[in-house]
N, C-alpha and C positions, 0 to 999 in steps of 0.2 A: 881272263875277263876282269875288268875293273867295274865293280858294282857299287852304286850309291843306294843304300837301304835306308828308308825313312820309316820310323816307327814311333808311335805314342806309347808303346809297351816295351820297357827296358828296365834293367836293374837300376835302383834297388827294388822295383816292383817284383813280386813273386807270384807267378801264375803260369798256366800252361803256354800262353802265347810267348811270354818272355823266355821260358825254357826252350820252346821250339826255335825261336830266332837265335838265341845264344848258341844252341847246338848246330844250327844251320851255318852260322857265320864261322864257327870253329872248323867245321868240316870243309866249307868252301876254301878257307885259308890253307888247310892241309892239302887240298887239291891244287894249290898254286894260284888261286884267285886273290885279287885285292878287293877288300870290302871296307867301305867307309860307312859307319853307322851314324845316322842323325837321330838323336833321341831327346827326350824332354830335359835330361840333365845338362844340355847345352844352352838352355833357355831359362828365362824367368818362368816360374810355374805357380800353380795354385791347385789345391786339392780338388779332385773331381766331386761335384755335389752328390751326396748320398753314397759315395763309394770311397771310404777312407782307405788310405794306402796307395792310391793312384793319383799321381800329380800330372797335370796337363800343362803344356806350354801355353803362355799368354801371348796372343797376337804375334805369332812366330814368323810371319811371311817375310818381312823385311830382312831379318837376320838369316832366314833360310835362303833367300836370294843370294846373299853374300856367300854362304856356304856352297851353294850350287856353283857359283862363279869361280870359287877358289879350288875346286876339285875337278880333276880330269877323270872321266868315267865312260864306260861303254854301254851301261844299262842302268835303268832306274827301277827300283821296286818299292812300291808304297805298301807297307805291310798292314796298316791299320787305318781306321776311318775317323780318327780324332783330329784335333786342331793341326797337328803336323801333317797328317795325311791330306786334309783338305787344302792346306797351304801348298804342299808339294804338287798336288793335282792341278791347282790353279796355275802354278809356275810352268809346269810341263805343257799344259794346254796352250798357254799364251805363247810359248816358244816352239810349239808344235813338236815337242819331244814325245816319242812313244814311251810308255811305261807299263809295267805289270802291277797287279794288286793281289791281295789275298783276302779270303773271307774266313777269319779264324774263329770268330765268336758270333753266336746268334743274338746279336744285340737287340733286334726288334723284340724278341721274347723277354730280354732283360728289361727293356724300357717299359714293356707292358706290365711286368711284375712289379717294377719299382715305382712307375709313375702312372700306370693305367693308360699309356699311349696305345691306341689301336694298332694291331699288327700291320694292317694295310698301309698305315702312314709310315711306320718304321721301315717296312720293306720298300716302299716307294722312295724314301730318302736314300737308302743304301743302294738301290738300283740306280738311282741318279749318280751316286758317287762312283760306282764301278763302270758305268756305261762307256766312258772313253778309254777304259783299260784295254791294252792289247791282249791280256790274258788274266783272268780272275782265277787264282789258284784256290782250290777247295780240297779238304782233307778226305772226304769220303764220297762214295757214289750216291749215298742218300742225300747228302747236302747238295751235291750237283743237281740231282733230280728236283729237290726242293726249290733251288734257285731258278732252274729252268722253268718250272711251273709258275714262278713269280715274275718271269719275263727277263731274267738276266741273260746276257750274251757272253761269248768268248770264255766259257768256263773250261778250266784245266784241272784234271784230277791229280792231286799232289799229296801223297801220304807222308807220314812222319816216321821218326825212328826213336830208338831208346839206347842209352849208354849202358851196355851190358857189362862194362868193366866197373863203373861206379856202382851200379845196382847189381851187386854180386849175388850169385845163386847160393841159397841155403837149402840143403836137402831136407832139413828139419827146421821147424820154427826155432829161431835162436833165443837165447836168454838175453834180455835187454834190461838194464838197470831201471829205466824209466817205467817199464811195464812189468817188472818182476813180481810186484805185489798183486797183480790182477788175476782174477779167476779165468782159467781157460775154458773154452776157446776165446781168443781175442780177435775181435773184428775192428777194422780201422776204416776211416774215411780221411782222404787227403784232398784239400782243395780250398777254394775261397768259401768262406762261410757267408754265402750271399744268396740272393733271391733265386737265381737261375739254377742253383745246384739241388734244389728239392731236398735239402739235408734233413729236414724235420721228419720226413718219412723214415729215414734211417734211425733217427734218434728215438722215435716212438714205437718202432716195430718190435715184436716179441723176439727175444734172443737169449738163450741160456748161456750166457758168458759175459764178457766185458766189451764195452764200446769205447773207442778212442777216436778223437778228432784232432787232426793236424792241420792248422790253417787259421787265418784271421779274416775278418770281413765285417760288413755293416750289420749283420744279424748276430754277431758273436755274443755281445753282452746279454741280449734278451734270451738267447738259447742257453747260455751257460747258467743263467738264473733259473730257467725252467727245467733244465736237465742236469742237476747237480751230481747224479750218479755216473755221468759220462766223464771220462778222463780227457781233459782239454790240454793239449800240448802246445798250442799256439804255432808260431812260425819257427821252423827248424832249418838249420843249414843242410844242404843236400846230402853230405856224407852221413850226418846224423839221421836224416830222414830215411836213408837206405837201411840203416840198422832197425828202424821202426818197421819198415816194410818186412824185413827178414824175420822179425820177431812175431809178426802177426800170423794168424791162422787163416784169415779170409779178408779180402779187401771188398768193401761194399761201395757200390757206385750208384747213388740214387737218382742222378740227373736224368731228365727226360728230354732235354733240349741241348744236347752237346754236339759240337761239330766233330770232335774226335775223342778226347779223353786220354791224354798222355799219361796221366797218373796210373791208369790201368796197366799200361805197358811197364811202367817202373815197378809196380807191385809184382807183376808176372815175371819180370826179369829176376827178381829175388826169390821166385818160386811160390809166391803167395797167390792163390787162385782168386778169381774175381766173381762177384755176384752182382748182376745188373738187370735192368729191364731190357727187353728185346726191342730196342730203339736205335736210331742212328747214333753212331759213336761206338757203343758196345757191340753192335752187330758187325761193324768194320773190324774192330780189334779182336773179337773172339771167333769170328767165322772164317774158316779156311776156304781156299779156292774150291774145294770139293763140296762146300756147303755145310760141313761138320763144325759144330761148336767145339772149340778147344781152349783149354786154359781157364775155364770158368763155367758159369751157368747163367743162362738167360731165362727169365721167368717173369710173368706179369705180377706175381706175388714176390716182393723183394725179400721177405722173411724166408719164403720157401727156397728162393734162389740161394740165399745165404746158407741155409741148412744143407742143401745139396752140394754147394761148392766146397764145403769142408771135407768132402770125400774125394775131391780132385787131386791126383798126385802132383806134388810140387814140381816134379820133373816135366810134367805135361805143360804147366804154366810157363816154365822157363823156355821150353822148346818153342812155344808159340811166340814168345817175345823175340826170339831170334829171327823170326820172319820179317821184322821191322829193322831196317838198317839205315843209319844216317848217311852212310856212304851212297847208298842207292837213292835216298830221298834228295840229297844235294845234287847228284848227277841229273835227276829228273828236273829239279829246279833250274839248273843251268840250261838244260835243253829247251826250256820255255823262254828264258831271257836272253840267251846268247845272240839270237838273230835280231834282237831289238836294240840296235845300236843308235847312239846319239850323233 
């Protein structure tokens, strides 16, 4: 298959969507597919208002039309709903080309938290974006049900995976130079320091140990000033991040509006159990087909979930991570797009 993948989220951005797409492209190529990625780095860009670290393409349609014309492909996948996504959607519709899309991020909730935009307006906009899609890929059953209730059509369940080689298992929390001075137990949060992550719930919750944050974002400066006892590590290369995961005793995931939560799988692959709310994302990651929660603890009290998660065997967390394979995820992806030929 020759795939043209259009995304507003790509390196050097660092977030779960970028990680998902990079891993997907890598696996698709390993399976013999040809993938051309169209991303903001190919265009003139400007920073996303209120969201430092994310650059968006400026008026990309004309250049995008040239890129479309110069590539031969069998399928088009529009991964995001930014300027590139809207431009690609317009081109495909004008030429009557079928395409698939994905719902990676609950942006209506982000827009509400950041700008006060009512949810119904946000979901109406995104429903309009995805309406002509031949298949809208969503990461969990909960998100699928949410979008069905909001009037979305052509939804396809598509889970994600984790690199269990990069995120190597540690049977005991390892010694890491950056964290060696901290009191045990060590809890960590990894992700964008942004509105939708509900990170302050983690920062202010009672915990008899140390708290560590890996990530950057629009709320970083304010939260660092108000929580000086927290260890702030900023943005880390992925191999270094793997060492931090392996050195921690528990991974705390405070988000209530997540579509998936790939960072939970990365922590679990290293053997670090997860503490989270019983909401979509964590429910998908931590709940086995039997209905049993494995690899962490789900609780309406995040501090209590964290306390209980400290007693979860690291081998249990690693075993649950093995249930998520990029090989399987990419094969499922291909099954959705292969029949959609240009």
